[in-house]
Each structure stands twice: as C-alpha cells, then as structure tokens.
C-alpha positions as CSV (number, residue, x, y, z in Angstrom):
1,X,0.0,0.0,0.1
2,X,1.7,3.2,-1.3
3,X,-0.8,5.8,0.8
4,X,-1.5,5.4,4.2
5,X,-4.7,5.5,5.8
6,X,-4.5,9.1,6.9
7,X,-3.5,10.2,3.5
8,X,-6.6,8.5,1.8
9,X,-8.9,10.1,4.5
10,X,-7.2,13.6,3.6
11,X,-7.8,13.0,0.0
12,X,-11.4,12.0,0.4
13,X,-12.1,14.8,2.8
14,X,-10.1,18.1,1.8
15,X,-11.8,20.4,-1.1
16,X,-8.2,20.8,-2.2
17,X,-8.4,17.1,-3.3
18,X,-11.1,16.8,-5.2
19,X,-9.7,16.3,-8.4
20,X,-6.9,13.7,-7.3
21,X,-7.7,9.8,-8.1
22,X,-6.5,7.2,-5.5
23,X,-5.7,4.1,-8.0
24,X,-4.7,0.4,-7.1
25,X,-1.1,-0.1,-7.9
26,X,-1.7,-2.1,-10.7
27,X,-2.9,1.0,-12.6
28,X,0.1,2.8,-12.0
29,X,2.5,2.9,-14.7
30,X,6.2,2.5,-14.4
31,X,7.1,5.8,-14.7
32,X,4.7,7.4,-12.5
33,X,7.3,7.9,-10.0
34,X,8.9,10.3,-12.1
35,X,5.8,12.6,-12.3
36,X,6.3,16.1,-10.6
37,X,3.3,18.0,-10.1
38,X,2.9,21.3,-12.1
39,X,2.8,23.8,-9.2
40,X,2.8,23.7,-5.3
41,X,-0.4,23.9,-3.6
42,X,-0.9,25.6,-0.4
43,X,-2.7,23.5,2.0
44,X,-4.4,24.8,5.0
45,X,-5.1,23.4,8.5
46,X,-8.7,22.0,8.9
47,X,-8.3,22.6,12.7
48,X,-7.5,26.2,12.6
49,X,-8.8,28.2,9.9
50,X,-6.2,30.2,7.5
51,X,-3.2,28.6,9.0
52,X,-1.1,26.9,6.4
53,X,0.2,23.3,6.8
54,X,4.1,23.9,7.4
55,X,5.3,21.7,9.8
56,X,5.4,17.7,9.5
57,X,4.9,16.0,12.9
58,X,7.1,12.4,12.8
59,X,5.3,11.3,15.8
60,X,1.8,11.4,14.5
61,X,3.0,11.3,10.6
62,X,0.9,14.2,10.0
63,X,0.9,17.5,8.3
64,X,0.4,20.3,10.6
65,X,0.1,24.0,11.2
66,X,2.0,26.2,13.8
67,X,-1.1,26.4,16.3
68,X,-1.1,22.6,16.4
69,X,2.2,22.5,17.1
70,X,1.9,24.3,20.1
71,X,-1.5,23.3,20.9
72,X,-1.7,19.6,19.7
73,X,1.7,18.3,19.3
74,X,3.6,19.9,22.4
75,X,6.4,17.4,22.9
76,X,6.3,15.5,19.6
77,X,9.0,15.4,17.2
78,X,8.1,18.0,14.4
79,X,10.5,19.5,11.4
80,X,9.4,22.1,8.8
81,X,8.2,20.3,5.6
82,X,10.9,21.8,3.4
83,X,13.6,20.0,5.9
84,X,11.8,16.5,6.4
85,X,10.4,16.4,2.7
86,X,13.6,15.2,1.2
87,X,14.1,12.2,3.8
88,X,10.3,11.2,3.1
89,X,10.7,11.5,-0.5
90,X,13.7,9.0,-0.6
91,X,11.5,6.6,1.9
92,X,8.7,6.6,-0.4
93,X,10.8,6.0,-3.5
94,X,12.8,3.2,-1.9
95,X,9.6,1.6,-1.2
96,X,8.4,1.9,-4.4
97,X,11.4,0.1,-6.1
98,X,10.6,-3.3,-5.3
99,X,7.1,-2.9,-6.7
100,X,8.3,-1.3,-9.8
101,X,10.0,-4.7,-10.3
102,X,6.5,-6.8,-9.6
103,X,4.9,-4.3,-11.8
104,X,5.7,-6.0,-15.0
105,X,4.5,-9.4,-13.8
106,X,1.3,-8.2,-12.2
107,X,0.4,-6.6,-15.4
108,X,1.1,-9.6,-17.3
109,X,-1.2,-11.9,-14.9
110,X,-3.8,-9.4,-15.3
111,X,-3.6,-9.5,-19.1
112,X,-3.4,-13.2,-19.3
113,X,-6.6,-13.5,-16.4
114,X,-8.3,-11.1,-19.1
115,X,-7.9,-13.1,-21.9
116,X,-8.9,-16.3,-20.2
117,X,-12.1,-14.7,-19.0
118,X,-13.0,-13.9,-22.6
119,X,-12.3,-17.4,-23.6
120,X,-14.2,-18.7,-20.9
121,X,-17.3,-16.2,-22.0
122,X,-16.9,-17.1,-25.6
C-alpha cells in the first residue's frame, strides 16, 4: 500500500483534493514515480482556519500548522516540511523500487486473466 490511511482520508475529505484519484498499484504506470506536479498547492489546516500546513509531525505522521504544534503536538518530534520532505521522498521512492520490479509481472498476470476470462465467456 503506497498511501497510508491518513493520506487516503485527507484525499477524500479535503476540498483541495477533489480532483485527485487514488488508484490501485496495478493501474500505476512504471514511470509514474517520475511525475512532478506542475505547481505547488498551499494546504490549510482543517483545525485552524487560515493557517498553512508547514510543519510535519514525525510522531503522528501528519502535516500540521504552527497552532497545532503548540496546542496539539507539544513534545512531539516536529520539523518544517522543507527540511523533512527530502528524507520522506527518499523513503517512499525506496519503498516503490521493489514494487516497480513486480509491476510488469502483475500487469502480465492481469492480461492473462482477462484473456482467459474472455475465452470462458465465448
């Protein structure tokens, strides 16, 4: 699973993500990891109106605003996104690497399954 439950919930609940679609891994093309979003979007805290999400709470694995840091995540290990992003990007790409090797096999199995399914229906 490449998207955690919290991220899935965020994608489903936040208006900024209504145009996003979460797809099964077999639908991801081999070069999808190399895609770069065309522009950065500003994310706002759902708990503190108008506050930008600029901090990542390592303890809770979630983006938070400065108010959250003081009020809800006091004593947690937090860092600014710009500093923690490269580390997490590398972790995700490292986790994606073994999956990419199996993607061709999964796609071939799906193709074979579809072909056999059509044979049975005919």
